[in-house]
N, C-alpha and C positions, 0 to 999 in steps of 0.2 A: 359519308366519306367525302371530305373536301379535298380536291386534288391539288397537289403542289404545281403540277403542270396541267395543260389543257387535256381534257378527256375526250369524249367520243360523241357520236351523233346518231341519229335519227331513225328512220324506219325502213328496213331493208325491203327492196322491191316496190316501194310506193312511187318511184319515179319523181321525186321532189327536186325540181330544178332550182338552182340558185337565183335565176331570173324570175321565178314564179311570183314574187311579191313586188316586182319593180315597176309594174304597169305605168303607162304614161297617159291614161285617159281620164284622170280625175278632173272634176269640175274645178277650175281655178278659183271660183267664187265661193266654194263651199267645202265641207269636210269630205274625206273619203267615205264611200258607202260601206255598209257593214261587210266584214270579212266573211267569205264563204267558208264553211267548215269542210276541210278535206275529207274525201270519201274514205271510210274505214275499209281496210282490207279484210277479206274473209278468213284469213289464216288466224288460228288461235294465238300464235306468238309471232307477229310479223317482224319483230326486231331480231329474230334469230336467223342464223345461216350456218352452214357446215364449217366446223373448224377441227383441227387436230393439233395436239401439242405433245410431241415425242422427242425426247433427248434435247429439250430446250429449243426445238424448232417449231414455230407456229405456222400452220397452213390455214388459209382463208379462202373459201369459195365465194367469189364475187359475181352476183347475177348482173348481167349487162341489160340495157334497155331493150335489146332485141331478143331477149329470152335465153341467151347462152350463159354458160358458167365459165368464168376465168379464175383459175386458182393461182394465188400468189403465196409465197412463203418467205420466211425471214432469212433465208440463205440466198436464193436465186434472185430475189427482187429487192435486196437491201440497199437503201440509200443512207440511212442514219439509224443509230441505236444508242440507248443509254440504259444503264442499270440503276440510275439515280432516282427513277420515278418512285414517289412515296405517296400512297393515299393516306388520308387522315380522316377518321381514326384508323389505326393500323390493325389489321387482323393478326393476332399473335402467330408466330412461327410460319409466316408466309413471306415470300419474296416476290418481286415484281420487276418487269422490264418493259420498255416501250420501243417502238420502231416506226420509221417512216419507210414505206415501200413504194416502188413505182414500176409500172409495166408499160413499155412502148410496143405497140403492135400495129400492123398495117391497117387493121380494122378498128382501131381506137386505143385510147390510153386509160390507165388507172392510176390514181394517186391515192394512197391509203395510209392512215395512221392506225396503229395497233398497240395494245398493251395486254399483258397477261399478269395475273396474280396467281401464285400456286403455293400449295402446302409443301414446305421443305421436306417433310417426312414422306410425302406421297404426291409426286408431281402430277399424277392422274387426277387429283383433286384440284382443278384449275378453273378460273373464270377468265375468259377472253372477251375483249371488247375493242371497238374501234369504229372508224368512219372511213368512207371512201368517196371519191369523186370519179365518175366514169365519163369519158369524153368521146365524141364522134371522131371518125377518121380525120386526120390532117388538122386537128385542132390542138393548139399548144396548151401546156399546163396552165399558163397564165390567163387563159380565157375562161375564167370561172363561171361566167354567166351562161356558158354553153354546157356546163357539166351537170350531171345528175347525181344527187346525193343518195347515200345509203349507209346503213350501219350494220354491225353485227354485235351480238352479246350472247355468249354461248358458254356452256360448261355442263359437266355431268349432273350437278344439282338442279339444273333447269330442264331435265329430261321430261317431256310431256308424257312419256310412257311410264314414268315413275313419279306421280304427283305427290305433293306433300300431304301429310296427315294434319290438317288444320285443327286448332283448338275449337271447341264448340262455344266457349264462353271466354270472357276476359278481353283485355286489350294488350297491345304491344307497341312500343315506340321504336322507330328506326331513324338513325342519323347517318347521313352519307353525303355524297356529292353528285352533282349533275354537270355535264360538260358537253360541248358540241360546237355548232356554228351559230353565230349571231349575225343576222342580216338586218341592215337598217337603210331604208330609202328615204332621203330627205325631202321635206315639204317646204312650204312657203316661208316658215319662220327661220329657216337656216340660210337665208341670203344666197350667196354664190354657190352653196352646196345644193340648192334646190334642184331636184331632178336626178341627183347622183345617188349611187348605192355603194355601201361598203360592207365587207364581210370579214369577220374575225372569229377566232375561237373564244369561247367563254367557259368559265367554270364557277361553280357556286355551291354552297351548302344546301342540302335538301333535308327537310324533316317530314316524317310520315308517321301516321297513327293508324293502326289496324284495330277495328272493333269487330272481333270475331263473332260476337253474339248477333250483331246487326249485319254482318258480312259487308262492312263498309271500310274503305281506305281513303283517307284524306292526307293531303300534303301541301307543301309550299316550297318553292324555290325563291330565295332572296329574302325570306322573312327572318332568318337568323343572322345573316351577314350579307352585305352588298354583293351582287353578282360582279365578278371580275373578268377582265380580259387576260389572255396569256401574253405577257410581254414579248414582243418580237415575233408573235405568231399571227400577224395580220395578213389576211389572204388577198383581199381585193380592195381597190383596183391595182395594187402593186403585185410584184412577183412574190411567191410565198416567203413568209417569215422576214420580209425586208422593209416593213413600213411602220409608221407610228400607229397608235391606237386610233379608232374612229372618233370623230368629234362627238357623236352621240353615244356616250358610254352606256353599257347596260346596267350600271349601278342604280339602285333604288327602284328598279322594277320588282314587283312581287307577282309571281305566277302561282296561282292556287289550283289544286286538282281535287277531284272527288270521283270515286268509282265504286261499283259493287264487286265483291270478290266472288268468283265462281267456285264451284265445288272442287275443281282441280287446282285451285290456287292461282288461276289466271284472272286478269282483269283488263277491261277495255272500256273507255268512256270518252265522251266529248265535253264533260263538265270542267271547263277551263276558263279562268278569268285572269286578266292582266290589269294591274294598277300601277300608277306612278304618282308621287306626291307633287311634282312640278309640271308634268305633261298631262294633257287631257286625253285619256284613252277613250275613244268613242265606240269602239267595238273590238272584241277579241273572240277568238274561236280556235279550235284545235282538237287534237286527239292525244290520248295517252293510254298506254297499255303496258302490261308487264306480267311478272310471275314471281310467286313466293318460292323460296328454296325448299327442296325436299330434305334438307339437313336441319334437325332441330338444334336450338341452343340449350343451355343448361336449365332453362325455365320451361322447355317444351314447346317454345314458339319457333317458327321458321327463322333460321339465323340471319337471313337477308331477304330483301325484296329488290328486284331489278326491273328495269323497263325502259321505255323510250317515249318521247313526246315530240310533237310538232305543233307549235303554237304560233299563231299569227295575230297581229293587232294593228289597229289604225288609230291615228291621232287627229285632232281637230284641224291641224294645219295641212293635212294631206300626207304627212309622214306616215310610214308604216314599217313594221319590223317583224322579225321572226326569230324564235328560239327553236332550234332543231337539235335535240340532244338525247342522251340516255343517262340513267342514274343507277347507282348501286348504294344501298343503305343497309347498315348492320344494326342488330340489337345491342344494347349495353352489355348483356351477358356474353355476347360473342366477342366483343372488344376486350372485355375484362372478365374472363370466366372465373377468376379467383376472387373477385370483389363482390360477388352476389351476397 
């Protein structure tokens, strides 16, 4: 699913800060040291959180860094909405909508992007996704470096109590989209930008292949089409949605993944690599995890695979970047059930 607009991000509850990759202690005479792999969380599906979708109203439980839960919904916390969101490829007979929500409170703020895709004939068959930034008390929304990232990706077909019945043999291909936050901290090769950091939303096509006989899932972001930014959705250092794209565009990065598939259709691994044809990536690391749908397509394969990823990389001039996002990919038989 390649998204027309920017999609979603990262790993709920991991406490990933926007400033986490921006350090200023690199040796000016040499490249950045290897990137440390973020600690994996113990939860089997760390990208999930509680959501509800009733009568067109989406509710999201946002965990705050101090361990509390703050619930936002698309009525009480609405800042902006659009029904023009269209994923590609489109799941037949489904509709979608996107929102931006905000919550101001004496003990902190929440800035949240959300979208839902639902079955027109059965709205309880929905997939909700989004990202949030949570802020300490008295910190404005524009201070992104002080915010903590998180995401949600939830729906009935991802219920861990009702896992998918995975095929024992064969392969399945999945095509979809990944989106989220792209962070880039500039190194020596960028002149006056050296030492600065920019944050923007990204979106791109993701291709995945499941080998059920080997219990392996492989994939790539950026291999089919260049990774894009969302026009007008640049976050930092400017006020939200008000600045030009960053100088270091995410286009031409390839991010590759590999993981073992568990018996319940979940996967989690740190086998992540980043390459670029013109920039020398000296180290890359990260995590990715996800879940196969418990709804089969016409071929008997899970109709979709969803998940999240947090990838860090460093380049030889001291620049370093980060892709924090989630993905949703469908089988060809799901997109075109009559064309099998």
